[in-house]
C-alpha positions in Angstrom: -75.2 -19.9 -51.1 -75.7 -23.5 -49.8 -75.6 -24.3 -46.1 -72.3 -26.2 -46.5 -70.7 -23.1 -48.0 -72.1 -21.0 -45.2 -70.5 -23.4 -42.6 -67.2 -23.3 -44.4 -67.3 -19.6 -44.6 -68.0 -19.3 -40.9 -65.2 -21.7 -40.1 -62.6 -19.4 -41.6 -60.7 -17.8 -38.7 -60.7 -14.1 -38.4 -57.1 -12.7 -38.5 -56.1 -11.2 -35.1 -56.5 -7.5 -34.8 -53.7 -5.1 -34.0 -54.8 -4.8 -30.4 -54.8 -8.6 -30.0 -51.4 -8.9 -31.5 -50.1 -6.2 -29.2 -51.7 -7.9 -26.2 -50.1 -11.3 -27.1 -46.7 -9.6 -27.6 -46.9 -8.0 -24.1 -47.8 -11.4 -22.6 -44.9 -13.1 -24.4 -42.4 -10.4 -23.4 -43.5 -10.6 -19.7 -43.0 -14.3 -19.8 -39.6 -14.0 -21.5 -38.5 -11.3 -19.0 -39.2 -13.5 -16.0 -37.4 -16.5 -17.5 -34.4 -14.4 -18.6 -34.0 -12.8 -15.2 -33.8 -16.2 -13.4 -31.8 -17.8 -16.1 -29.1 -15.1 -16.3 -28.2 -15.6 -12.6 -27.8 -19.4 -13.1 -25.8 -18.8 -16.4 -23.5 -16.3 -14.8 -22.8 -18.6 -11.8 -21.9 -21.5 -14.1 -19.7 -19.4 -16.3 -17.9 -17.6 -13.4 -17.2 -20.8 -11.6 -15.7 -22.3 -14.7 -13.5 -19.4 -15.6 -12.4 -18.9 -11.9 -11.6 -22.6 -11.7 -9.3 -22.4 -14.7 -7.0 -20.2 -12.7 -6.3 -23.1 -10.2 -7.2 -26.4 -11.9 -5.0 -28.1 -14.4 -6.1 -28.1 -18.1 -6.8 -31.9 -17.8 -8.9 -31.5 -14.7 -10.8 -28.6 -16.2 -11.6 -30.5 -19.4 -12.7 -33.7 -17.7 -14.7 -32.2 -14.8 -16.5 -29.6 -17.0 -17.6 -32.5 -19.2 -19.3 -34.3 -16.3 -22.3 -32.0 -17.1 -24.3 -34.7 -18.9 -24.0 -36.9 -15.8 -25.4 -34.1 -13.6 -28.1 -33.4 -16.1 -29.2 -37.0 -15.9 -29.0 -37.2 -12.1 -31.0 -34.0 -11.8 -33.6 -35.3 -14.3 -34.1 -38.4 -12.2 -34.5 -36.5 -8.9 -37.7 -35.4 -7.2 -36.6 -31.8 -7.7 -37.8 -31.9 -11.3 -41.6 -31.9 -11.8 -43.1 -35.3 -12.5 -44.1 -34.6 -16.1 -40.4 -33.7 -16.9 -38.8 -36.4 -14.8 -36.7 -39.0 -16.5 -37.0 -42.7 -15.8 -33.8 -44.6 -15.2 -32.7 -46.3 -18.3 -29.6 -48.6 -18.4 -28.7 -47.5 -22.0 -28.6 -43.8 -21.1 -26.7 -44.4 -17.9 -24.2 -46.7 -19.7 -23.6 -44.2 -22.4 -23.0 -41.4 -19.9 -20.5 -43.7 -18.1 -18.9 -44.4 -21.5 -18.6 -40.6 -22.2 -17.0 -40.1 -18.8 -14.6 -43.0 -19.5 -13.6 -41.3 -22.7 -12.5 -38.2 -20.9 -10.9 -40.3 -18.2 -8.7 -41.9 -20.8 -7.7 -38.5 -22.2 -7.0 -37.3 -18.6 -4.9 -40.4 -18.0 -2.8 -39.6 -21.1 -2.4 -35.9 -20.1 -1.3 -36.9 -16.6 1.5 -39.0 -18.1 2.7 -36.1 -20.3 2.4 -33.4 -17.6 3.2 -33.7 -13.9 2.8 -30.1 -13.0 0.4 -29.4 -10.1 -0.8 -26.2 -8.5 -1.2 -25.8 -4.8 -4.8 -24.8 -5.2 -5.8 -27.5 -7.7 -8.4 -28.9 -5.4 -10.2 -25.6 -5.2 -10.1 -25.4 -9.0 -11.6 -28.8 -9.3 -14.4 -27.9 -6.9 -15.2 -24.8 -8.8 -15.2 -26.7 -12.1 -17.6 -29.3 -10.8 -19.8 -26.5 -9.3 -19.9 -25.0 -12.8 -20.9 -28.3 -14.4 -23.7 -28.7 -11.8 -24.9 -25.1 -12.4 -25.0 -25.9 -16.1 -27.2 -28.9 -15.4 -29.6 -26.7 -13.3 -30.0 -24.0 -15.9 -30.3 -26.4 -18.9 -33.0 -28.4 -17.1 -34.7 -25.2 -15.9 -34.9 -23.9 -19.5 -36.5 -27.1 -20.8 -39.1 -27.1 -18.0 -40.0 -23.5 -18.6 -40.3 -24.0 -22.4 -42.4 -27.2 -22.8 -43.3 -28.9 -26.0 -46.4 -26.8 -26.7 -44.3 -23.6 -26.6 -41.4 -24.7 -28.8 -42.6 -23.0 -32.0 -43.8 -19.7 -30.4 -41.1 -19.1 -27.8 -39.1 -16.0 -28.6 -35.5 -17.3 -28.3 -33.9 -14.1 -29.7 -35.7 -11.9 -27.1 -34.9 -14.4 -24.4 -31.1 -14.3 -25.0 -31.2 -10.6 -25.6 -32.7 -10.0 -22.1 -30.3 -12.4 -20.6 -27.5 -10.3 -21.9 -29.1 -7.0 -20.7 -29.8 -8.4 -17.2 -26.2 -9.6 -16.9 -24.9 -6.2 -17.9 -27.2 -4.4 -15.5 -27.1 -6.7 -12.5 -23.5 -7.8 -12.7 -22.0 -4.3 -13.3 -22.0 -3.5 -9.5 -20.3 -6.9 -8.9 -17.5 -5.9 -11.3 -17.1 -2.5 -9.5 -17.0 -4.2 -6.1 -14.4 -6.8 -7.2 -12.3 -3.9 -8.6 -12.5 -1.8 -5.4 -11.7 -4.8 -3.2 -8.8 -6.0 -5.4 -10.4 -9.4 -5.9 -10.3 -8.8 -9.7 -8.8 -5.7 -11.2 -10.7 -4.2 -14.1 -8.7 -2.9 -17.1 -10.0 -1.5 -20.4 -9.1 -3.9 -23.3 -7.0 -2.7 -26.2 -8.1 -2.6 -29.8 -7.0 -6.2 -30.6 -8.7 -7.5 -27.5 -11.9 -5.6 -28.3 -11.8 -7.3 -31.8 -11.3 -10.7 -30.3 -14.1 -10.1 -27.7 -16.5 -8.9 -30.4 -15.8 -11.9 -32.6 -16.2 -14.3 -29.8 -19.4 -12.6 -28.6 -20.9 -13.0 -32.1 -19.8 -16.5 -32.9 -19.1 -18.0 -29.5 -22.0 -16.4 -27.6 -24.9 -15.1 -29.9 -24.9 -17.8 -32.5 -23.7 -20.6 -30.2 -26.1 -19.8 -27.4 -29.0 -19.5 -29.8 -28.4 -22.9 -31.2 -27.8 -24.3 -27.8 -31.1 -22.9 -26.4 -33.1 -24.2 -29.4 -31.4 -27.6 -29.0 -32.2 -27.8 -25.3 -35.9 -27.2 -26.0 -36.1 -29.4 -29.0 -33.9 -32.3 -28.0 -33.6 -32.0 -24.2 -30.7 -31.0 -22.0 -29.1 -34.5 -21.9 -28.5 -34.9 -25.7 -27.5 -31.2 -25.9 -25.0 -31.6 -23.1 -23.5 -34.7 -24.7 -23.3 -32.8 -28.0 -21.3 -30.1 -26.4 -18.7 -32.7 -25.3 -18.0 -33.4 -29.0 -16.1 -30.1 -29.2 -13.0 -31.9 -27.7 -12.8 -34.9 -30.2 -13.7 -32.5 -33.1 -10.9 -30.2 -32.1 -8.6 -33.2 -32.0 -9.6 -34.1 -35.6 -9.0 -30.6 -36.8 -5.5 -30.7 -35.2 -4.8 -34.0 -37.0 -6.0 -33.0 -40.5 -5.1 -29.3 -40.6 -2.2 -28.9 -38.2 -0.5 -32.3 -38.7 -0.5 -33.1 -35.0 -0.3 -36.7 -33.8 -2.1 -38.1 -30.8 -1.7 -41.3 -28.8 -4.0 -44.3 -28.8 -5.6 -43.2 -25.5 -6.6 -39.9 -27.0 -8.2 -41.6 -30.1 -9.9 -44.3 -28.0 -11.3 -41.7 -25.6 -12.7 -39.6 -28.5 -14.3 -42.8 -30.0 -16.0 -43.3 -26.6 -17.4 -39.8 -26.6 -18.7 -40.0 -30.1 -20.3 -43.4 -29.5 -22.1 -42.1 -26.3 -23.5 -39.2 -28.2 -24.6 -41.3 -31.2 -26.2 -44.0 -29.2 -28.2 -41.7 -26.9 -29.3 -39.6 -29.9 -30.6 -42.7 -31.8 -31.9 -44.4 -28.7 -35.7 -44.9 -28.7 -37.7 -45.2 -25.5 -40.0 -48.2 -25.1 -43.4 -47.8 -26.7 -45.2 -47.8 -23.5 -43.3 -44.7 -22.4 -44.0 -42.9 -25.7 -47.7 -43.5 -25.3 -47.6 -42.0 -21.9 
């Protein structure tokens, strides 16, 4: 055997032993556990504020204010709260596209306000809760990206992370449900068979699959693009209503949807200056 062959043979990496695999698995699980515990509290706060706000806010206010999330994500990314290596630099293109997205929802809200004049006495409280939900979303989306940096994108256990988030929510929030029921703040009732079916379907499609894709997107693309992507649900639902249900919408609805699509497309394709990429 020649010396070069000996070098090549020595360079072959030894496969990890069972004990090494087990040690790595334990390390990964501990890391995921800590992240899941913190994340579940932020996630629950955002979801609860949003659903509680729906009881008081008008549909228009709820749609518009909940979709201010990209703005809060960008503002948070610019602030000193975020570590320097994850902090965004102010870029007019991004700021302009966020403003364009908000303008799109503003046009839709303007149209809705013309077609509906009903107001609730607690609408201000509903608006505040909805904005609080959007801000909470910005916090937990940014937090996830910080805790799963680029070097961990391929090895991070997303399935385990979301599974522990669900377990922690069940365990930690169960006493909250009981307290709300005893105090009469929210009365708990067992759902019927039809409701169970709807909840299970929503849990699979709207939570498990959706949240998995969302979490991967936040880590791979960042919270800003992911947040703008979520706002596309409104214009996409509008298109489905037009093509499959035969509904018609006004010019303001269509123009607002174009603004939202444009904002997402431009920020997705937007390239940072080369000097930033080198840094």
